[in-house]
C-alpha positions as CSV (number, residue, x, y, z in Angstrom):
1,M,-14.8,81.8,-131.1
2,Q,-11.1,81.8,-133.2
3,V,-10.8,84.4,-135.6
4,A,-7.7,85.0,-137.7
5,C,-7.5,88.7,-138.8
6,V,-5.4,89.3,-142.0
7,L,-4.8,92.8,-142.0
8,I,-2.7,95.2,-145.3
9,S,-1.7,98.0,-143.3
10,H,-2.3,101.3,-145.6
11,F,-3.6,99.4,-148.1
12,S,-5.0,102.0,-150.6
13,F,-1.5,103.3,-150.5
14,K,0.5,99.9,-151.3
15,A,-2.4,99.9,-154.4
16,E,-1.3,103.1,-155.3
17,S,2.0,101.9,-155.1
18,L,1.6,99.2,-157.4
19,R,0.9,100.8,-160.6
20,Q,3.4,104.3,-159.3
21,P,5.9,103.1,-157.7
22,D,8.0,106.1,-157.4
23,L,5.3,106.9,-154.5
24,R,7.0,104.7,-152.4
25,H,9.9,107.0,-151.6
26,Q,7.7,109.7,-150.9
27,P,5.5,111.2,-148.6
28,C,2.3,110.8,-150.0
29,L,-1.8,111.4,-148.6
30,I,-4.9,110.1,-150.3
31,V,-7.8,111.9,-150.3
32,R,-11.0,112.2,-150.3
33,M,-14.2,113.9,-150.2
34,K,-16.8,113.6,-147.6
35,G,-20.1,115.6,-147.1
36,S,-18.7,118.6,-147.7
37,R,-14.9,118.2,-146.9
38,K,-12.0,116.5,-147.9
39,V,-10.6,114.2,-145.7
40,V,-7.4,111.5,-145.3
41,A,-8.8,108.0,-146.7
42,D,-4.8,106.9,-146.0
43,C,-1.4,107.5,-145.8
44,S,2.3,107.1,-146.6
45,P,3.2,104.7,-143.3
46,S,6.0,107.0,-142.9
47,L,3.7,109.8,-142.1
48,S,2.4,108.5,-138.7
49,T,0.9,111.7,-137.0
50,V,-1.8,111.1,-139.8
51,R,-4.8,109.0,-139.4
52,P,-7.9,107.8,-141.9
53,D,-10.9,110.2,-141.9
54,M,-8.7,113.1,-140.8
55,P,-9.7,116.4,-142.2
56,L,-7.1,116.9,-144.9
57,Q,-6.5,120.2,-143.5
58,Q,-5.4,118.8,-140.0
59,A,-3.1,116.6,-141.7
60,L,-1.4,118.8,-143.4
61,T,-0.6,121.2,-140.4
62,S,1.6,117.9,-139.6
63,V,3.4,117.7,-142.6
64,K,5.2,119.4,-144.0
65,K,5.0,118.7,-147.2
66,A,3.4,115.6,-149.4
67,R,2.3,114.7,-152.5
68,L,-2.4,114.4,-152.7
69,I,-3.5,112.0,-154.8
70,E,-7.1,111.7,-155.5
71,A,-8.6,107.6,-154.2
72,D,-9.2,105.3,-156.8
73,D,-12.4,103.7,-154.4
74,A,-13.0,101.0,-157.6
75,Y,-9.4,100.2,-158.3
76,Y,-9.2,99.5,-154.1
77,H,-12.0,97.9,-154.1
78,D,-10.9,95.5,-157.7
79,L,-7.6,94.4,-155.8
80,Y,-9.2,93.9,-152.3
81,R,-11.8,92.0,-154.3
82,D,-9.3,89.3,-155.5
83,I,-7.8,89.3,-152.0
84,L,-11.0,88.1,-150.5
85,E,-11.5,85.9,-153.4
86,A,-8.2,83.7,-152.4
87,L,-8.3,83.9,-148.6
88,E,-12.0,81.9,-149.2
89,Q,-9.7,79.4,-151.1
90,V,-8.2,78.3,-147.4
91,S,-11.5,78.7,-145.6
92,P,-15.4,79.4,-146.7
93,I,-16.1,82.3,-144.4
94,V,-14.9,84.9,-144.9
95,E,-16.0,88.3,-143.8
96,E,-14.6,91.5,-145.4
97,S,-14.4,94.7,-143.3
98,D,-12.5,97.8,-144.3
99,L,-10.3,97.7,-147.5
100,G,-7.2,95.8,-146.7
101,C,-8.9,93.7,-143.7
102,A,-10.7,91.1,-143.7
103,Y,-11.5,88.5,-140.6
104,V,-11.7,84.7,-141.5
105,D,-13.0,81.7,-139.4
106,L,-11.4,79.2,-137.9
107,V,-13.2,76.7,-136.2
108,G,-12.5,73.2,-137.6
109,L,-9.5,74.2,-139.4
110,E,-7.3,73.2,-137.1
111,G,-7.6,70.1,-138.3
112,L,-7.8,70.3,-141.8
113,Y,-4.3,71.9,-141.8
114,G,-2.3,71.1,-138.5
115,G,-2.6,73.9,-136.1
116,D,-3.4,77.5,-136.0
117,A,0.5,77.8,-137.0
118,Q,-0.5,75.9,-140.0
119,V,-3.6,77.7,-140.8
120,A,-1.9,81.3,-140.4
121,L,1.2,80.0,-142.6
122,A,-2.1,78.8,-145.3
123,L,-3.6,82.6,-145.5
124,Q,-0.2,84.0,-145.7
125,R,0.4,82.2,-148.7
126,A,-2.4,82.9,-150.5
127,L,-1.6,86.1,-150.7
128,P,1.2,87.7,-152.7
129,D,4.2,88.7,-150.7
130,H,3.7,92.8,-151.5
131,W,0.9,93.3,-149.6
132,G,3.0,92.1,-146.8
133,A,-0.3,91.3,-145.1
134,Q,-0.4,90.6,-141.1
135,I,-2.1,88.2,-139.8
136,G,-3.5,87.6,-136.0
137,I,-5.5,85.1,-134.3
138,G,-8.0,85.6,-131.1
139,N,-11.2,85.2,-130.0
140,G,-13.5,87.3,-131.3
141,K,-12.5,90.1,-134.4
142,F,-11.4,92.5,-132.8
143,V,-8.3,90.5,-130.6
144,A,-7.9,89.1,-133.5
145,H,-7.5,92.0,-135.3
146,I,-5.3,93.2,-132.1
147,A,-3.0,90.8,-132.5
148,A,-2.5,91.7,-136.5
149,L,-0.9,94.8,-136.0
150,S,1.4,93.3,-133.4
151,A,2.1,91.0,-135.8
152,R,4.6,91.0,-138.8
153,P,4.7,89.7,-141.9
154,Q,5.7,86.2,-142.2
155,R,5.3,86.4,-138.4
156,P,1.9,85.5,-137.6
157,V,0.6,86.8,-133.6
158,K,-1.8,84.8,-131.5
159,A,-3.9,86.5,-129.0
160,P,-3.8,85.2,-125.1
161,D,-6.5,84.2,-123.4
162,D,-6.6,86.4,-121.0
163,T,-7.3,89.3,-123.3
164,A,-8.8,92.0,-121.1
165,S,-4.8,92.0,-119.6
166,Y,-3.6,91.3,-123.5
167,L,-5.6,94.4,-124.4
168,K,-5.4,97.1,-121.7
169,G,-1.8,98.5,-123.4
170,F,-3.4,99.3,-126.2
171,S,-4.7,103.2,-127.6
172,L,-7.9,103.8,-128.3
173,D,-7.7,104.8,-131.7
174,I,-7.5,100.8,-132.3
175,L,-11.2,100.8,-132.2
176,P,-13.8,100.5,-134.5
177,V,-15.5,103.8,-134.1
178,S,-15.3,107.3,-135.8
179,Y,-12.3,110.0,-135.6
180,K,-14.6,112.2,-134.0
181,T,-15.3,109.6,-131.5
182,K,-11.9,109.0,-130.8
183,A,-11.4,112.2,-130.2
184,R,-13.6,112.9,-127.2
185,L,-12.3,110.4,-125.8
186,H,-8.8,111.7,-125.9
187,E,-10.5,114.9,-124.7
188,F,-11.8,112.9,-121.4
189,A,-8.2,112.5,-120.8
190,L,-8.8,108.5,-122.0
191,H,-6.0,107.3,-123.9
192,T,-5.7,103.6,-124.1
193,L,-8.1,100.5,-123.6
194,G,-7.5,100.1,-120.1
195,D,-8.1,103.6,-119.7
196,V,-11.8,102.9,-121.3
197,A,-12.2,99.6,-119.6
198,T,-11.8,101.5,-116.1
199,V,-14.7,103.7,-116.7
200,P,-18.0,101.9,-116.1
201,V,-20.5,101.7,-118.8
202,G,-23.4,103.5,-118.2
203,P,-21.5,106.6,-118.2
204,L,-20.1,106.1,-121.7
205,Q,-23.3,105.1,-122.7
206,A,-25.0,107.7,-121.5
207,Q,-21.9,109.9,-123.7
208,F,-22.3,107.8,-126.8
209,G,-25.4,105.7,-127.1
210,L,-25.2,102.4,-128.4
211,E,-21.9,102.8,-129.8
212,G,-20.3,103.5,-126.0
213,K,-21.6,100.1,-125.0
214,L,-19.5,98.8,-127.7
215,I,-16.7,100.6,-126.6
216,W,-16.8,99.1,-123.4
217,E,-17.1,95.7,-124.2
218,L,-14.4,96.4,-126.8
219,A,-12.3,97.5,-124.1
220,N,-13.2,95.4,-121.2
221,G,-12.8,91.7,-124.5
222,I,-16.3,91.3,-124.9
223,D,-16.9,90.7,-128.7
224,N,-20.0,88.2,-129.4
225,R,-19.9,89.3,-132.7
226,Q,-20.4,87.0,-134.8
227,L,-18.7,86.3,-138.6
228,I,-21.1,87.6,-141.7
229,P,-20.1,85.6,-144.7
230,R,-19.2,88.0,-147.8
231,R,-22.3,87.8,-149.9
232,T,-20.4,87.1,-154.3
233,D,-22.9,88.4,-156.9
234,E,-22.5,87.7,-160.2
235,E,-20.6,89.3,-163.2
236,V,-20.1,89.4,-165.8
237,T,-16.8,91.2,-167.8
238,E,-15.7,91.3,-171.8
239,S,-12.2,92.9,-173.1
240,L,-10.6,94.2,-176.2
241,T,-7.2,95.1,-177.3
242,F,-7.0,98.0,-179.6
243,P,-4.5,97.1,-182.5
244,V,-3.3,101.1,-182.5
245,P,-3.6,102.6,-178.5
246,T,-6.1,105.2,-178.8
247,A,-7.3,108.6,-177.0
248,T,-9.9,109.1,-178.5
249,L,-13.4,109.4,-176.9
250,E,-15.3,108.5,-180.3
251,A,-12.8,105.2,-180.0
252,L,-13.1,104.6,-176.0
253,L,-17.3,104.8,-177.1
254,I,-17.0,102.0,-179.9
255,G,-15.0,99.9,-178.2
256,A,-17.7,100.1,-175.3
257,E,-20.8,99.3,-177.5
258,V,-19.2,96.0,-178.5
259,L,-18.1,94.9,-175.4
260,L,-21.4,95.7,-174.2
261,E,-23.5,93.8,-177.5
262,R,-21.1,90.8,-176.4
263,A,-21.9,91.0,-172.2
264,L,-25.4,91.1,-173.1
265,L,-25.4,87.8,-175.4
266,R,-24.1,86.0,-172.7
267,P,-25.9,83.2,-171.2
268,E,-25.4,84.0,-167.7
269,L,-27.0,87.7,-168.5
270,S,-30.1,85.9,-169.9
271,G,-33.6,87.1,-167.8
272,R,-31.4,89.4,-165.8
273,L,-31.0,93.3,-165.8
274,A,-27.3,95.1,-164.4
275,R,-27.6,97.9,-161.4
276,V,-23.2,98.3,-161.9
277,L,-21.2,98.8,-164.9
278,T,-17.6,98.6,-164.3
279,L,-15.3,100.6,-167.4
280,K,-10.9,99.9,-167.0
281,G,-8.3,101.6,-169.0
282,E,-5.5,100.4,-169.3
283,V,-3.1,103.3,-170.6
284,Y,0.1,103.2,-172.5
285,R,3.0,103.5,-170.4
286,G,0.7,105.3,-167.8
287,I,-1.4,105.0,-164.9
288,P,-4.6,102.6,-165.7
289,W,-8.3,104.2,-164.9
290,T,-11.2,102.4,-164.0
291,K,-15.1,103.8,-164.3
292,R,-17.7,102.3,-162.0
293,L,-21.6,103.5,-163.1
294,S,-24.6,102.4,-161.5
295,F,-27.7,103.1,-162.6
296,K,-31.3,104.0,-160.9
297,E,-33.2,101.5,-162.3
298,P,-31.8,98.0,-162.9
299,T,-31.6,97.6,-167.3
300,R,-29.9,95.7,-169.8
301,D,-31.1,98.7,-172.3
302,K,-28.2,98.8,-174.7
303,R,-29.2,103.0,-175.5
304,R,-30.1,103.6,-171.9
305,V,-26.5,102.0,-171.0
306,M,-24.3,103.7,-173.9
307,A,-25.9,107.4,-172.3
308,R,-24.2,106.3,-169.4
309,I,-21.3,105.3,-170.2
310,K,-21.1,108.3,-172.3
311,A,-21.7,110.1,-169.4
312,G,-19.4,108.6,-167.6
313,L,-16.6,108.6,-170.4
314,E,-16.6,112.6,-171.0
315,G,-15.2,113.2,-167.3
316,V,-12.0,110.9,-167.6
317,G,-9.1,112.5,-168.7
318,L,-7.7,110.8,-172.1
319,A,-4.1,111.9,-171.9
320,D,-2.8,109.1,-172.6
321,P,-3.8,106.3,-175.4
322,V,-5.5,103.3,-173.9
323,E,-4.0,100.0,-175.0
324,E,-7.0,97.7,-173.2
325,L,-10.5,98.5,-172.6
326,S,-12.7,95.7,-170.4
327,L,-16.3,96.5,-169.3
328,T,-18.6,94.7,-166.4
329,L,-21.7,94.0,-165.5
330,S,-22.6,93.6,-161.8
331,D,-24.9,93.9,-158.7
332,L,-27.4,91.8,-161.3
333,T,-31.1,91.0,-160.6
334,G,-33.4,89.0,-162.2
335,D,-36.6,91.6,-161.6
336,H,-38.1,92.2,-164.9
337,G,-41.0,94.8,-163.7
338,R,-42.4,95.8,-160.4
339,Q,-45.9,95.3,-159.2
340,E,-47.1,98.4,-157.2
341,S,-49.4,98.4,-153.8
342,L,-52.6,99.8,-154.0
343,F,-51.5,101.0,-150.3
344,S,-49.5,104.7,-150.2
345,E,-47.3,103.5,-147.1
346,V,-45.9,99.8,-149.2
347,R,-45.4,102.2,-152.1
348,N,-43.3,104.6,-150.4
349,K,-41.6,101.5,-148.6
350,Q,-41.0,100.1,-151.9
351,Q,-39.8,103.5,-152.9
352,L,-37.4,104.1,-150.3
353,Q,-35.7,100.3,-150.9
354,E,-35.3,101.2,-154.5
355,T,-33.4,104.2,-153.4
356,M,-31.7,101.9,-150.9
357,K,-30.6,99.9,-152.9
358,A,-29.6,102.3,-155.9
359,L,-26.9,104.4,-153.3
360,Q,-25.4,101.4,-152.5
361,A,-24.8,100.8,-155.6
362,L,-23.3,104.2,-156.2
363,L,-21.3,104.2,-152.8
364,G,-19.9,100.0,-153.3
365,G,-21.0,99.7,-149.9
366,S,-23.9,100.5,-147.2
367,P,-25.5,104.1,-147.2
368,P,-25.0,105.9,-144.6
369,V,-28.7,106.6,-144.3
370,F,-30.0,106.4,-140.1
371,Q,-33.2,106.4,-137.9
372,V,-34.1,107.0,-134.7
373,R,-35.6,104.2,-132.5
374,E,-36.8,104.7,-129.2
375,L,-34.8,103.0,-126.4
376,E,-36.2,103.9,-123.6
377,P,-38.4,107.2,-123.7
378,W,-38.9,107.0,-120.1
379,S,-35.1,107.5,-119.1
380,R,-34.1,110.6,-117.3
381,I,-30.7,110.8,-119.5
382,P,-31.7,112.0,-122.7
383,E,-29.4,109.7,-124.9
384,R,-30.9,106.8,-123.9
385,R,-34.0,107.7,-124.8
386,H,-33.5,107.2,-128.4
387,A,-30.8,105.8,-130.7
388,L,-29.7,106.8,-133.9
389,V,-29.0,102.8,-136.7
390,Q,-28.1,102.2,-139.5
391,Y,-31.4,102.0,-141.6
392,V,-32.2,98.7,-142.9
393,P,-35.1,98.0,-145.7
C-alpha cells in the first residue's frame, strides 16, 4: 500500500507565528492542560530537548528562558482543516492524524500524475510555502511518516522496500505511542527502532499489552493499518464587519445574535440541529481569538444558544477592539427527538452514546474513554488477561 505522509513539523508554533511574527525569533513553549497538570503541546524548533506531552516543569528544567503561550486548539484545527481540504484536491482519500500530519493514499494516482515524484510535487504545491511541508512516501503509514521526517521542504523522500533495515537507525521517540511508554522503553536501554526489533514480541506485549505488539510490528517494518478517510461535516458560517471596531460585550452579543438569526434561516439548517458553535473575532491590530462552544444536546433554539454564547464570551479578554465577527454552526444532526427504550440497559447505553457525542464535540476529537476487555483470562501473565481499549459507542 503506497502512502504519502505530509508533515508540517511544529505546526502549532508555526500557526502562532502567522498571527505573531515576532515569535519566530524567540524560544517559545505552547502549553495545554492535560488532566490536572500542564504539558507541552509544541515548541520552537530550536528547543531540541523538548518533546510533545512532556510535563511543563520538566521542559522548563532544560530551557533556561522561554515564552509560554496557552494552546489555541480551535485556531489550530481550523488551519489544519484547510490543509486537509487542500490535500483532498489531489487525492480523494486523506486521513487526518495529529495536527500538522496527514496521510494520503497514492493507489491509482501514479498513472494520473505520472509517477510518485509528480504526486509529491502536486501535494507540495497544494499547500502554501510558509508551512514548509515535508513529504515522505512508503509502504505503510509509519514508514511514510519516517520518510517525511527525513525529507526537507521541496525535497520529498521515498523509503526503500527493505523497511526493516531502513528503520533500525531511527530513534524510538518517533513511535506513535505515549510519552510515558517511550520513557519506559528508554529505561530498558532500548533507544532505537533497531534495539526494539531485537526484542521478541512476547516480552513487549507482556509489558505494554496491545501497544507492545504495535511497537514490535512497527519497529520491524510491519504496518497493516488502513487509511481511514476523514469524515467531512457540513457547517454553516455567517460573518459581519462592525462599522467601528468594538471592545464591549454588549456589542459582540448583538452581533452574535444577528449572525445566529441569519444562520438559522439558511436552507442547510432546515430541520437540523447543531451541536457545536464557533465564534471568531478579528481584532484591530491584535491577535484574533476563537471560542468553540458545544451543547449537551443538539439544538437550534435561539434563546438557549444565546445564553451559551453569553457565558462563553464572558471569559474572552476584550482588551483589543474587534473588527469582524463570524459564527459557525457545525456537527449538524437531523435528530428532532428520541424515543426511549422500555429497558433500562438500552436506555443506559443510549445515554452513554449521547454523552460520548457531547464529549467528542467538546474536545474536538475522540474522548479519552477506555474500557477493559478480556483477552486471555487463563494466561499466567497478568498483562495478557485483559486489555485497555478505547470505548466506541
